[in-house]
TORTI-236098 format. One line per 8 residues: their letters; for each residue x, y, z of N, C-alpha, C, CB. Coordinates in Angstrom, 2 decimals. Glycine has a CB too. Layout:
BEGIN
A = X Y Z X Y Z X Y Z X Y Z ~ ...
***
This chain:
BEGIN
XXXXXXXX = 22.89 23.09 27.25 21.98 24.09 27.73 20.81 23.36 28.32 21.55 25.05 26.63 ~ 20.31 24.06 29.50 19.03 23.47 30.01 17.79 23.97 29.31 18.88 23.75 31.47 ~ 17.15 22.89 28.83 15.94 23.16 27.87 14.62 23.50 28.85 15.62 21.70 26.81 ~ 14.73 23.22 30.12 13.53 23.41 30.94 13.56 24.63 31.61 13.35 22.40 31.89 ~ 12.33 25.29 31.88 12.29 26.72 32.69 12.68 26.49 34.16 10.72 27.45 32.68 ~ 13.19 27.70 34.51 13.54 27.76 35.88 12.45 27.96 36.81 14.45 28.75 36.07 ~ 12.44 27.66 38.18 11.32 27.86 39.12 10.73 29.24 39.19 11.74 27.50 40.46 ~ 11.71 30.26 39.01 11.12 31.47 38.81 10.41 31.82 37.64 11.96 32.29 38.94
XXXXXXXX = 10.81 31.33 36.52 9.95 31.38 35.27 8.73 30.66 35.47 10.64 30.81 34.05 ~ 8.71 29.48 36.10 7.31 28.88 36.14 6.45 29.62 36.96 7.29 27.50 36.61 ~ 6.88 30.16 38.23 6.03 30.88 38.92 5.46 32.00 38.16 6.62 31.29 40.04 ~ 6.34 32.83 37.51 5.91 33.87 36.71 4.70 33.70 35.64 7.04 34.26 36.06 ~ 5.06 32.48 35.15 3.92 31.99 34.07 2.64 31.59 34.90 4.45 30.58 33.10 ~ 2.91 31.02 36.09 1.69 30.75 36.79 0.99 31.92 37.18 1.92 29.96 37.92 ~ 1.45 33.01 37.64 0.76 34.25 38.05 0.08 34.88 36.73 1.83 35.30 38.76 ~ 0.75 34.78 35.62 0.20 35.42 34.34 -0.88 34.56 33.99 1.23 35.55 33.12
XXXXXXXX = -0.79 33.16 34.12 -2.12 32.29 33.69 -3.29 32.38 34.62 -1.79 30.73 33.61 ~ -2.98 32.93 35.96 -4.08 33.09 36.85 -4.76 34.46 36.72 -3.60 32.87 38.25 ~ -4.29 35.44 35.97 -4.85 36.64 35.75 -6.26 36.38 35.27 -4.03 37.44 34.80 ~ -7.16 37.20 35.96 -8.73 37.04 35.79 -9.38 35.76 36.07 -9.11 37.32 34.42 ~ -8.70 34.76 36.60 -9.19 33.53 36.98 -9.26 33.12 38.49 -8.44 32.65 36.30 ~ -8.88 34.12 39.33 -8.90 33.78 40.69 -10.36 33.47 41.24 -8.26 34.91 41.44 ~ -11.43 34.27 40.61 -12.70 34.05 41.13 -13.19 32.73 40.83 -13.58 35.01 40.67 ~ -12.97 32.08 39.81 -13.29 30.71 39.55 -12.71 29.83 40.45 -12.95 30.33 38.29
XXXXXXXX = -11.39 30.06 40.56 -10.49 29.08 41.67 -11.15 29.15 43.08 -8.76 29.64 41.88 ~ -11.44 30.47 43.64 -12.09 30.58 44.85 -13.50 29.89 44.96 -12.19 31.97 45.11 ~ -14.25 29.95 43.96 -15.56 29.22 43.96 -15.26 27.77 43.98 -16.48 29.58 42.72 ~ -14.27 27.26 43.18 -14.09 25.81 43.21 -13.55 25.41 44.51 -13.18 25.33 42.11 ~ -12.67 26.21 45.18 -12.20 25.67 46.53 -13.32 25.89 47.62 -10.81 26.42 47.01 ~ -14.08 26.88 47.53 -15.22 26.86 48.52 -16.11 25.64 48.41 -16.10 28.10 48.34 ~ -16.39 25.13 47.04 -17.08 23.90 47.01 -16.39 22.78 47.61 -17.40 23.59 45.72 ~ -15.21 22.64 47.19 -14.33 21.63 47.68 -14.22 21.46 49.22 -13.05 21.91 47.14
XXXXXXXX = -14.03 22.47 49.84 -13.94 22.69 51.25 -15.42 22.31 52.01 -13.51 24.28 51.47 ~ -16.38 22.63 51.35 -17.72 22.31 51.75 -17.93 20.85 51.75 -18.71 22.96 50.86 ~ -17.57 20.27 50.70 -17.77 18.68 50.59 -16.92 18.00 51.56 -17.40 18.08 49.16 ~ -15.70 18.46 51.85 -14.94 17.90 52.85 -15.41 18.07 54.26 -13.69 18.39 52.74 ~ -15.92 19.25 54.59 -16.45 19.61 55.89 -17.56 18.83 55.95 -16.74 21.07 56.12 ~ -18.46 18.53 55.02 -19.69 17.75 55.23 -19.34 16.21 55.51 -20.62 17.89 53.93 ~ -18.28 15.71 54.78 -17.80 14.40 55.11 -17.25 14.37 56.54 -16.73 13.96 54.11 ~ -16.33 15.20 56.97 -15.79 15.20 58.20 -16.68 15.36 59.28 -14.88 16.09 58.26
XXXXXXXX = -17.81 16.10 59.02 -18.98 16.42 60.11 -19.67 15.00 60.33 -20.22 17.67 59.50 ~ -19.93 14.35 59.14 -20.69 13.01 59.20 -19.80 11.93 59.95 -21.06 12.46 57.65 ~ -18.48 12.08 59.76 -17.62 11.12 60.55 -17.58 11.37 61.96 -16.25 11.13 60.09 ~ -17.54 12.68 62.39 -17.44 13.13 63.68 -18.82 12.67 64.49 -17.20 14.73 63.64 ~ -19.88 12.78 63.83 -21.24 12.50 64.52 -21.29 11.03 64.55 -22.57 13.13 63.73 ~ -20.65 10.15 63.58 -20.70 8.76 63.79 -19.83 8.33 64.95 -20.31 8.05 62.57 ~ -18.66 9.01 65.20 -17.75 8.74 66.15 -18.32 9.24 67.55 -16.42 9.36 65.75 ~ -18.96 10.31 67.64 -19.42 10.86 68.80 -20.40 10.07 69.60 -19.95 12.05 68.50
XXXXXXXX = -21.15 9.21 68.92 -22.24 8.41 69.52 -21.54 7.34 70.53 -23.14 7.64 68.31 ~ -20.60 6.60 70.03 -19.97 5.51 70.93 -19.16 6.14 71.84 -19.15 4.47 70.19 ~ -18.49 7.42 71.53 -17.82 8.17 72.65 -18.72 8.46 73.90 -17.32 9.52 72.12 ~ -19.93 8.99 73.52 -20.90 9.54 74.45 -21.30 8.27 75.26 -22.19 10.29 73.70 ~ -21.58 7.08 74.66 -21.91 6.04 75.33 -20.94 5.50 76.33 -22.23 5.16 74.47 ~ -19.60 5.68 75.94 -18.45 5.07 76.73 -18.48 5.97 78.07 -16.88 5.16 75.87 ~ -18.76 7.32 77.75 -18.71 8.25 79.08 -19.72 7.96 79.98 -18.84 9.75 78.80 ~ -21.06 7.69 79.41 -22.13 7.37 80.14 -22.06 6.12 80.97 -23.14 7.31 79.31
XXXXXXXX = -21.76 5.06 80.25 -21.52 3.77 80.81 -20.26 3.23 81.39 -21.82 2.99 79.94 ~ -19.21 4.22 81.20 -17.81 3.86 81.95 -17.16 2.76 81.13 -18.02 3.29 83.58 ~ -17.01 2.93 79.78 -16.30 1.81 79.19 -14.94 1.57 79.47 -16.37 1.89 77.92 ~ -14.24 2.44 80.02 -12.82 2.49 80.45 -11.84 2.77 79.22 -12.44 1.11 81.15 ~ -10.62 2.47 79.51 -9.57 2.79 78.60 -9.51 1.91 77.37 -8.30 2.72 79.32 ~ -9.92 0.67 77.57 -9.96 -0.20 76.41 -11.05 0.37 75.29 -10.35 -1.71 76.93 ~ -12.34 0.72 75.83 -13.20 1.35 74.91 -12.63 2.53 74.30 -14.41 1.69 75.51 ~ -11.91 3.47 74.98 -11.42 4.66 74.46 -10.46 4.34 73.40 -10.82 5.49 75.49
XXXXXXXX = -9.72 3.38 73.69 -8.52 2.98 72.59 -9.20 2.43 71.40 -7.39 1.80 73.15 ~ -10.37 1.65 71.55 -10.89 1.22 70.47 -11.65 2.09 69.39 -11.60 0.36 70.91 ~ -12.21 3.23 70.34 -12.85 4.25 69.51 -11.65 5.05 68.96 -13.92 5.18 70.34 ~ -10.48 5.39 69.49 -9.49 5.96 68.74 -9.02 5.34 67.64 -8.55 6.20 69.44 ~ -8.97 4.04 67.62 -8.52 3.08 66.49 -9.37 3.37 65.30 -8.66 1.49 66.89 ~ -10.79 3.29 65.75 -11.65 3.44 64.70 -11.52 4.75 63.82 -12.95 3.34 65.25 ~ -11.39 5.71 64.85 -11.12 7.29 64.38 -10.00 7.35 63.38 -10.67 8.30 65.66 ~ -8.90 6.62 63.70 -7.65 6.56 62.82 -7.80 5.81 61.66 -6.50 6.01 63.51
XXXXXXXX = -8.67 4.86 61.60 -9.05 4.09 60.20 -10.06 4.92 59.41 -9.74 2.56 60.48 ~ -11.02 5.65 60.09 -11.81 6.40 59.22 -10.97 7.55 58.72 -13.06 6.86 59.90 ~ -10.22 8.15 59.47 -9.38 9.33 58.99 -8.49 8.93 57.73 -8.40 9.86 60.21 ~ -7.99 7.74 57.84 -7.16 7.19 56.71 -7.93 7.04 55.57 -6.55 5.90 57.01 ~ -9.15 6.51 55.69 -10.09 6.36 54.51 -10.51 7.82 54.01 -11.44 5.46 54.95 ~ -10.90 8.60 54.75 -11.16 10.08 54.42 -10.01 10.65 53.74 -11.45 10.93 55.68 ~ -8.78 10.47 54.23 -7.58 10.92 53.46 -7.36 10.65 52.18 -6.55 10.53 53.96 ~ -7.66 9.23 51.84 -7.66 8.69 50.55 -8.78 9.12 49.69 -7.65 7.30 50.63
XXXXXXXX = -9.89 9.18 50.31 -11.16 9.49 49.37 -11.06 11.00 48.96 -12.68 9.21 50.21 ~ -10.58 11.94 49.96 -10.43 13.39 49.69 -9.27 13.54 48.62 -10.09 14.22 51.08 ~ -8.30 12.72 48.73 -7.11 12.83 47.80 -7.49 12.57 46.34 -5.99 11.81 48.23 ~ -8.64 11.84 46.21 -9.10 11.75 44.88 -9.46 13.03 44.21 -10.20 10.90 44.84 ~ -9.95 13.94 44.91 -10.39 15.22 44.44 -9.18 16.02 43.78 -11.02 16.01 45.63 ~ -7.97 15.56 44.06 -6.70 16.16 43.61 -6.81 16.04 41.97 -5.32 15.32 44.29 ~ -7.42 14.87 41.46 -7.53 14.90 40.16 -8.50 15.92 39.49 -7.84 13.67 39.83 ~ -9.45 16.24 40.29 -10.30 17.30 39.86 -9.74 18.78 39.85 -11.45 17.25 40.70
XXXXXXXX = -8.99 19.02 40.85 -8.28 20.35 40.96 -7.24 20.40 39.83 -7.56 20.55 42.43 ~ -6.58 19.30 39.44 -5.53 19.25 38.52 -6.27 19.52 37.11 -4.73 17.81 38.62 ~ -7.33 18.83 36.84 -8.10 19.09 35.45 -8.49 20.55 35.55 -9.52 18.08 35.19 ~ -9.03 21.04 36.61 -9.36 22.58 36.55 -8.32 23.49 36.25 -9.87 23.06 37.78 ~ -7.15 23.11 36.73 -5.69 23.94 36.52 -5.40 23.77 35.05 -4.29 23.28 37.49 ~ -5.35 22.45 34.53 -5.06 22.32 33.16 -5.98 23.00 32.18 -5.01 20.98 32.86 ~ -7.45 22.98 32.42 -8.30 23.62 31.56 -8.01 25.03 31.57 -9.66 23.35 31.88 ~ -7.77 25.58 32.83 -7.61 27.02 32.96 -6.39 27.50 32.20 -7.51 27.41 34.44
XXXXXXXX = -5.35 26.77 32.28 -4.15 26.90 31.74 -4.07 26.85 30.25 -3.37 25.99 32.28 ~ -4.81 25.88 29.75 -4.68 25.74 28.29 -5.81 26.34 27.49 -4.59 24.31 27.94 ~ -6.55 27.28 28.17 -7.53 28.15 27.62 -8.88 27.40 27.35 -6.97 28.77 26.34 ~ -9.08 26.09 27.98 -10.39 25.45 27.80 -11.26 25.80 28.84 -10.32 24.01 27.72 ~ -12.49 25.59 28.84 -13.59 25.87 29.95 -13.31 25.08 31.13 -15.07 25.53 29.47 ~ -13.22 25.81 32.11 -12.95 25.15 33.45 -14.20 25.69 34.28 -11.37 25.58 34.17 ~ -14.60 24.69 35.29 -15.59 24.93 36.16 -15.72 24.03 37.25 -16.69 25.00 35.53 ~ -16.51 24.18 38.19 -16.80 23.48 39.45 -16.83 22.08 39.17 -18.08 23.90 40.10
XXXXXXXX = -17.43 21.72 37.97 -17.80 20.27 37.51 -16.48 19.55 37.43 -18.60 20.21 36.02 ~ -15.39 20.33 36.96 -14.02 19.59 37.04 -13.73 18.86 38.20 -12.93 20.47 36.92 ~ -14.09 19.41 39.40 -13.75 18.91 40.69 -14.23 17.49 40.98 -14.29 19.80 41.68 ~ -15.30 17.10 40.17 -16.00 15.77 40.37 -15.60 14.81 39.31 -17.55 15.93 40.35 ~ -14.46 15.19 38.43 -13.97 14.31 37.61 -13.55 12.78 38.13 -12.92 14.98 37.07 ~ -12.91 12.73 39.32 -12.64 11.34 39.82 -13.91 10.37 39.95 -11.98 11.48 41.22 ~ -15.14 10.79 39.95 -16.23 9.99 40.13 -16.53 9.42 38.65 -17.43 10.82 40.80 ~ -15.98 10.07 37.66 -16.17 9.47 36.14 -14.99 8.41 35.83 -16.08 10.77 34.93
XXXXXXXX = -14.11 8.51 36.73 -12.82 7.51 36.50 -12.46 6.94 37.93 -11.37 8.38 35.80 ~ -13.54 6.56 38.72 -13.25 6.21 40.15 -12.30 5.24 40.51 -14.34 5.81 40.73 ~ -12.05 4.20 39.71 -11.19 3.19 40.11 -9.76 3.66 39.94 -11.47 1.95 39.35 ~ -9.48 4.17 38.96 -7.98 4.63 38.65 -7.83 5.80 39.53 -7.67 5.07 37.02 ~ -8.74 6.72 39.86 -8.51 7.97 40.86 -8.43 7.33 42.24 -9.78 9.16 40.81 ~ -9.03 6.33 42.60 -8.94 5.86 43.87 -7.74 5.09 44.10 -10.03 5.13 44.18 ~ -7.22 4.34 43.10 -6.07 3.69 43.02 -4.70 4.45 43.21 -6.12 3.10 41.86 ~ -4.82 5.65 42.27 -3.82 6.52 42.36 -3.54 7.41 43.82 -4.09 7.39 41.24
XXXXXXXX = -4.94 7.76 44.20 -4.94 8.51 45.55 -4.33 7.57 46.62 -6.48 8.97 46.00 ~ -4.80 6.30 46.64 -4.31 5.38 47.64 -2.74 5.02 47.46 -5.19 4.09 47.56 ~ -2.22 5.04 46.24 -0.87 4.85 46.24 -0.02 6.02 46.61 -0.51 4.40 45.03 ~ -0.56 7.28 46.44 0.14 8.49 46.93 0.01 8.58 48.35 -0.38 9.74 46.31 ~ -1.11 8.35 48.87 -1.23 8.74 50.41 -1.00 7.63 51.26 -2.60 9.30 50.80 ~ -1.03 6.40 51.06 -0.94 5.24 51.94 0.45 5.21 52.51 -1.28 3.91 51.18 ~ 1.42 5.53 51.73 2.78 5.73 52.44 2.94 6.91 53.38 3.84 5.90 51.42 ~ 2.05 7.92 53.02 2.11 9.01 54.15 1.35 8.52 55.35 1.46 10.44 53.67
XXXXXXXX = 0.23 7.81 55.18 -0.51 7.29 56.33 0.30 6.30 57.28 -1.74 6.58 55.80 ~ 1.03 5.43 56.56 1.84 4.44 57.37 2.94 5.25 57.94 2.40 3.19 56.51 ~ 3.68 6.09 57.38 4.82 6.80 57.88 4.47 7.69 59.05 5.44 7.59 56.79 ~ 3.11 8.16 59.16 2.70 9.04 60.19 1.89 8.39 61.18 2.01 10.13 59.66 ~ 1.66 6.97 61.04 0.94 6.25 62.03 1.46 6.17 63.26 0.71 5.06 61.68 ~ 2.91 5.92 63.54 3.37 6.02 64.87 3.10 7.28 65.59 4.71 5.80 64.89 ~ 3.08 8.43 64.90 2.77 9.84 65.41 1.32 9.72 65.93 2.91 11.03 64.20 ~ 0.32 9.33 65.11 -1.01 9.24 65.38 -1.39 8.50 66.81 -1.60 8.56 64.21
XXXXXXXX = -0.60 7.13 66.71 -0.75 6.42 67.85 -0.30 6.97 69.15 -0.18 5.31 67.66 ~ 0.81 7.63 69.01 1.36 8.24 70.20 0.41 9.47 70.80 2.81 8.77 69.81 ~ 0.06 10.13 69.84 -0.96 11.26 70.17 -2.18 10.72 70.73 -1.36 12.10 68.93 ~ -2.74 9.57 70.28 -3.94 8.96 70.94 -3.57 8.40 72.44 -4.51 7.73 69.98 ~ -2.34 7.87 72.55 -2.01 7.49 74.05 -1.87 8.72 74.87 -0.65 6.64 74.19 ~ -1.28 9.79 74.23 -1.08 11.02 75.01 -2.46 11.53 75.47 -0.32 12.12 74.16 ~ -3.46 11.42 74.64 -4.69 12.02 74.85 -5.51 11.13 75.94 -5.43 12.17 73.45 ~ -5.12 9.76 76.05 -5.72 8.91 77.03 -4.91 9.06 78.45 -5.71 7.38 76.47
XXXXXXXX = -3.55 9.35 78.34 -2.77 9.19 79.53 -2.31 10.68 80.13 -1.49 8.23 79.17 ~ -2.26 11.59 79.06 -1.82 12.92 79.57 -0.28 13.03 79.88 -2.61 13.23 80.87 ~ 0.44 11.97 79.61 1.94 11.95 79.81 2.67 12.74 78.69 2.48 10.46 79.83 ~ 3.46 13.60 79.00 4.00 14.53 78.11 5.12 13.77 77.10 4.63 15.72 78.98 ~ 5.81 12.73 77.72 6.61 11.90 76.97 6.00 11.47 75.57 6.89 10.73 77.79 ~ 4.79 10.98 75.74 4.23 10.55 74.49 3.98 11.69 73.37 2.93 9.89 74.82 ~ 3.66 12.93 73.90 3.55 13.94 73.09 4.82 14.30 72.29 3.11 14.98 73.83 ~ 5.87 14.25 73.09 7.32 14.59 72.55 7.67 13.57 71.58 8.46 14.64 73.69
XXXXXXXX = 7.31 12.34 71.97 7.69 11.27 70.94 6.91 11.34 69.63 7.47 9.88 71.54 ~ 5.54 11.83 69.78 4.72 12.00 68.68 5.34 13.12 67.68 3.29 12.36 69.20 ~ 5.87 14.06 68.28 6.50 15.20 67.33 7.70 14.63 66.65 6.98 16.56 68.17 ~ 8.52 13.83 67.39 9.64 13.26 66.78 9.29 12.40 65.76 10.43 12.61 67.66 ~ 8.30 11.45 65.76 7.85 10.52 64.83 7.35 11.29 63.67 6.82 9.60 65.41 ~ 6.59 12.39 64.00 5.99 13.31 62.81 7.11 13.72 61.98 5.20 14.66 63.33 ~ 8.15 14.39 62.62 9.20 14.91 61.93 9.86 13.92 61.06 10.10 15.49 62.82 ~ 10.13 12.62 61.62 10.84 11.54 60.90 10.05 10.93 59.71 11.17 10.43 61.88
XXXXXXXX = 8.62 10.82 60.07 7.77 10.49 58.99 7.73 11.44 57.88 6.50 10.32 59.44 ~ 7.58 12.62 58.08 7.51 13.74 57.04 8.69 13.80 56.30 7.28 15.08 57.61 ~ 9.85 13.50 56.81 11.27 13.57 56.06 11.26 12.42 55.15 12.63 13.48 57.07 ~ 10.74 11.16 55.65 10.84 10.12 54.84 9.81 9.96 53.58 10.76 9.06 55.70 ~ 8.69 10.61 53.91 7.60 10.73 52.88 8.01 11.83 51.74 6.18 11.17 53.64 ~ 8.63 12.86 52.19 9.08 13.91 51.04 9.56 13.36 49.70 10.26 14.76 51.54 ~ 10.47 12.43 49.64 10.95 11.85 48.36 9.98 10.99 47.68 12.17 11.06 48.58 ~ 9.08 10.33 48.38 8.06 9.60 47.91 7.03 10.53 47.13 7.44 8.86 49.06
XXXXXXXX = 6.68 11.57 47.83 5.64 12.62 47.30 6.16 13.34 46.01 5.34 13.76 48.44 ~ 7.47 13.59 46.18 7.98 14.25 44.99 7.99 13.32 43.55 9.47 14.71 45.38 ~ 8.32 12.00 43.95 8.37 11.03 42.70 6.99 10.76 42.22 9.08 9.60 43.05 ~ 5.93 10.95 42.96 4.55 10.70 42.56 3.82 11.94 42.42 3.85 9.82 43.53 ~ 4.38 13.09 42.44 3.81 14.33 42.32 3.11 14.68 40.93 4.85 15.27 42.62 ~ 3.45 14.02 39.85 2.95 14.19 38.58 1.76 13.14 38.41 4.11 14.02 37.54 ~ 1.45 12.26 39.24 0.55 11.10 38.99 -0.86 11.50 38.49 0.40 10.27 40.27 ~ -1.32 12.71 39.17 -2.61 13.01 38.80 -2.83 13.64 37.34 -3.10 13.89 39.80
XXXXXXXX = -1.71 14.45 37.09 -1.67 15.03 35.66 -1.68 13.85 34.63 -0.30 15.98 35.43 ~ -0.77 12.84 34.99 -0.81 11.77 33.99 -2.06 10.92 33.92 0.30 10.89 34.23 ~ -2.81 10.83 35.01 -3.96 10.19 35.12 -5.03 10.80 34.11 -4.38 10.24 36.55 ~ -4.91 12.26 33.94 -5.81 12.77 32.90 -5.35 12.68 31.57 -6.12 14.08 33.11 ~ -4.00 12.82 31.39 -3.57 12.79 30.02 -3.34 11.38 29.34 -2.33 13.54 29.96 ~ -3.50 10.34 30.28 -3.32 9.05 29.68 -4.33 8.10 30.28 -1.90 8.54 29.88 ~ -5.55 8.13 29.77 -6.71 7.41 30.22 -6.50 5.98 29.93 -7.99 7.92 29.58 ~ -5.77 5.50 29.04 -5.65 4.15 28.48 -4.50 3.44 29.63 -5.06 4.22 26.69
XXXXXXXX = -3.98 4.20 30.38 -2.94 3.64 31.39 -3.52 3.09 32.60 -1.96 4.69 31.83 ~ -3.04 2.13 33.25 -3.50 1.63 34.44 -2.90 2.43 35.53 -3.22 0.22 34.56 ~ -3.35 2.42 36.72 -2.79 3.09 37.86 -1.42 3.00 38.13 -3.37 2.70 38.92 ~ -0.98 1.57 38.03 0.40 1.22 38.17 1.22 1.83 37.14 0.58 -0.21 38.15 ~ 0.79 1.92 35.87 1.57 2.46 34.79 1.60 4.08 34.89 0.95 1.96 33.40 ~ 0.68 4.63 35.46 0.65 6.09 35.81 1.76 6.38 36.86 -0.79 6.51 36.38 ~ 1.79 5.59 37.86 2.69 5.71 38.89 4.17 5.64 38.45 2.40 4.70 39.86 ~ 4.30 4.52 37.70 5.69 4.40 37.11 6.17 5.44 36.20 5.80 3.20 36.39
XXXXXXXX = 5.10 5.98 35.37 5.52 7.18 34.61 5.94 8.34 35.37 4.47 7.60 33.77 ~ 5.16 8.66 36.37 5.50 9.78 37.34 6.96 9.54 37.81 4.48 9.81 38.64 ~ 7.16 8.51 38.32 8.60 8.30 38.78 9.62 8.51 37.68 8.79 6.86 39.34 ~ 9.28 8.11 36.66 10.24 8.28 35.33 10.41 9.59 34.96 9.72 7.58 34.05 ~ 9.33 10.58 34.85 9.35 11.89 34.33 9.96 12.84 35.39 7.93 12.31 33.91 ~ 9.96 12.43 36.77 10.45 13.31 37.75 11.94 13.06 37.99 9.64 13.17 39.02 ~ 12.38 11.87 37.46 13.80 11.52 37.64 14.70 12.67 36.83 14.08 9.94 37.04 ~ 15.59 13.07 37.61 16.51 14.34 37.17 15.96 15.56 37.45 16.80 14.42 35.70
XXXXXXXX = 14.70 15.74 38.14 13.99 16.91 38.32 13.51 16.99 39.58 12.99 17.06 37.46 ~ 13.94 16.11 40.50 13.47 16.01 41.93 14.06 17.02 42.82 13.78 14.66 42.51 ~ 15.19 17.24 42.60 15.86 18.50 43.31 15.26 19.78 42.98 17.32 18.64 42.95 ~ 14.78 19.90 41.72 14.10 21.10 41.37 12.76 21.25 41.99 13.96 21.17 39.95 ~ 12.05 20.16 42.03 10.81 20.05 42.66 10.83 20.25 44.07 10.25 18.85 42.41 ~ 11.87 19.72 44.75 12.05 19.92 46.21 12.33 21.36 46.47 13.20 19.05 46.79 ~ 13.25 22.03 45.72 13.56 23.28 45.84 12.25 24.31 45.66 14.64 23.49 44.86 ~ 11.39 23.94 44.70 10.27 24.63 44.37 9.29 24.49 45.58 9.72 24.12 43.05
XXXXXXXX = 9.23 23.46 46.10 8.35 23.25 47.40 8.74 24.06 48.52 8.38 21.82 47.91 ~ 10.19 24.07 48.80 10.85 24.92 49.77 10.43 26.35 49.45 12.43 24.74 49.74 ~ 10.48 26.73 48.34 10.20 28.14 47.98 8.95 28.70 48.29 10.35 28.31 46.68 ~ 7.79 27.60 48.44 6.49 28.06 48.80 6.26 28.14 50.42 5.45 27.09 48.13 ~ 7.34 27.96 51.15 7.24 28.04 52.75 6.75 29.29 52.97 8.61 27.84 53.60 ~ 7.40 30.48 52.48 6.75 31.90 53.06 5.26 32.01 52.52 7.67 33.35 52.48 ~ 4.90 31.36 51.44 3.35 31.45 51.09 2.62 30.79 52.02 2.96 30.87 49.74 ~ 3.09 29.66 52.44 2.32 28.88 53.43 2.12 29.43 54.77 2.91 27.64 53.61
XXXXXXXX = 3.36 30.12 55.10 3.32 30.93 56.44 2.30 32.02 56.21 4.80 31.60 56.88 ~ 2.16 32.64 55.23 1.28 33.61 55.09 -0.05 33.15 55.31 1.41 34.20 53.89 ~ -0.39 31.90 54.80 -1.74 31.26 54.98 -2.03 31.14 56.49 -1.79 29.81 54.29 ~ -0.93 30.69 57.18 -1.21 30.46 58.68 -1.40 31.73 59.28 -0.06 29.70 59.43 ~ -0.86 32.82 59.04 -0.91 34.03 59.73 -2.08 34.78 59.29 0.31 34.81 59.57 ~ -2.67 34.35 58.18 -4.05 34.88 57.75 -5.23 34.03 58.28 -4.15 34.93 56.17 ~ -4.91 33.13 59.12 -5.89 32.28 59.76 -6.75 31.36 58.73 -6.84 33.20 60.58 ~ -5.78 31.07 57.62 -6.30 30.08 56.61 -7.00 30.78 55.30 -7.37 29.11 57.36
XXXXXXXX = -7.27 32.23 55.64 -8.04 32.77 54.46 -7.05 32.87 53.21 -8.69 34.28 54.83 ~ -5.69 33.16 53.52 -4.83 33.02 52.34 -4.71 31.95 51.41 -3.73 33.14 52.70 ~ -5.44 30.86 51.86 -5.28 29.57 51.06 -6.18 29.91 49.64 -5.92 28.10 52.01 ~ -6.92 30.89 49.75 -7.72 31.23 48.54 -6.84 31.86 47.42 -8.87 32.22 48.93 ~ -5.83 32.44 47.88 -4.84 32.90 46.94 -3.76 32.03 46.74 -4.32 34.12 47.30 ~ -3.16 31.19 47.93 -2.16 30.44 47.66 -2.29 29.19 46.98 -1.62 30.27 48.65 ~ -3.43 28.61 47.19 -3.68 27.34 46.51 -3.65 27.37 44.93 -5.01 26.84 46.96 ~ -4.30 28.37 44.44 -4.29 28.55 42.97 -2.78 28.82 42.39 -5.26 29.80 42.59
XXXXXXXX = -2.12 29.60 43.21 -0.72 30.02 42.74 0.25 28.68 42.85 -0.10 31.34 43.73 ~ 0.16 28.10 43.92 1.04 26.83 44.12 0.48 25.80 42.96 0.85 26.13 45.80 ~ -0.76 25.49 42.91 -1.16 24.52 42.06 -0.83 24.82 40.65 -2.53 24.31 42.23 ~ -1.03 26.04 40.20 -0.76 26.61 38.68 0.78 26.40 38.51 -1.19 28.38 38.45 ~ 1.55 26.63 39.48 3.03 26.54 39.34 3.42 25.07 39.00 3.76 27.02 40.70 ~ 2.81 24.14 39.68 3.06 22.60 39.37 2.66 22.32 38.10 2.33 21.61 40.29 ~ 1.42 22.88 37.61 0.89 22.68 36.30 1.94 23.09 35.27 -0.41 23.45 36.11 ~ 2.41 24.30 35.44 3.44 24.89 34.63 4.50 23.90 34.52 3.95 26.21 35.18
XXXXXXXX = 5.00 23.32 35.69 6.12 22.42 35.57 5.90 21.11 34.77 6.56 22.07 36.90 ~ 4.66 20.62 34.92 4.24 19.47 34.21 4.10 19.83 32.67 2.88 18.93 34.82 ~ 3.59 20.78 32.39 3.49 21.25 31.02 4.85 21.39 30.28 2.78 22.57 31.01 ~ 5.82 21.95 31.17 7.14 22.27 30.73 7.86 20.97 30.54 7.87 23.19 31.72 ~ 7.65 20.07 31.47 8.33 18.72 31.43 7.86 17.99 30.16 7.98 17.83 32.76 ~ 6.56 17.87 29.97 5.92 17.11 29.01 6.17 17.56 27.49 4.50 17.15 29.33 ~ 6.46 18.71 27.41 6.54 19.34 26.06 7.88 18.90 25.28 6.50 20.96 26.24 ~ 8.90 18.32 26.18 10.24 18.13 25.61 10.07 16.61 24.93 11.52 18.27 26.86
***
């Protein structure tokens, strides 16, 4: 007999756990997106200066490629840095689910455990960055040349990279939960434990992720506003999965 809850049961419990808590989730998300927007704006300003100088003084294709490369590197660093906040959102979800006090301050937990949070974020996201790098390079070439073949190749590389990353993301999906529950473990031990506890459940996690496709489509159709409902729902469902898996 299967001692673990089904995906539908996990979703049902997630909806129940979110009753009366959407307001605090929305506040947390608004703060998170404000922080991310501020960082991205700072990077855009940093990049715009050499771009403007290149256009004024005619730096040529070489200068454009160099700026594009810097942009890719900064974007990779931003991705890893922002990924650290996943630990904060996970803490928020766990506190809300377990009846503990949750608040916006949870979001900044990674700065209290910076090294481990950064290491786990890097381990989870660097494979994604590497696998999508060909797509980003081809996009950069397309922007400089305008040749459609490079854009088509970029789409193909994106699809291939995403397919290759899915199994990795599933294996490491519980890393931030474990980071919080096992402060005595190193980042490497956390990653190894995530791989271990998802073994035998990866098909279920994949199915659960697929089941959220309609929710994500609704987010797109609502011009992103739906994320204020979708993010808490999806995050709490994964929290329910983790708690269900760890109680055994």
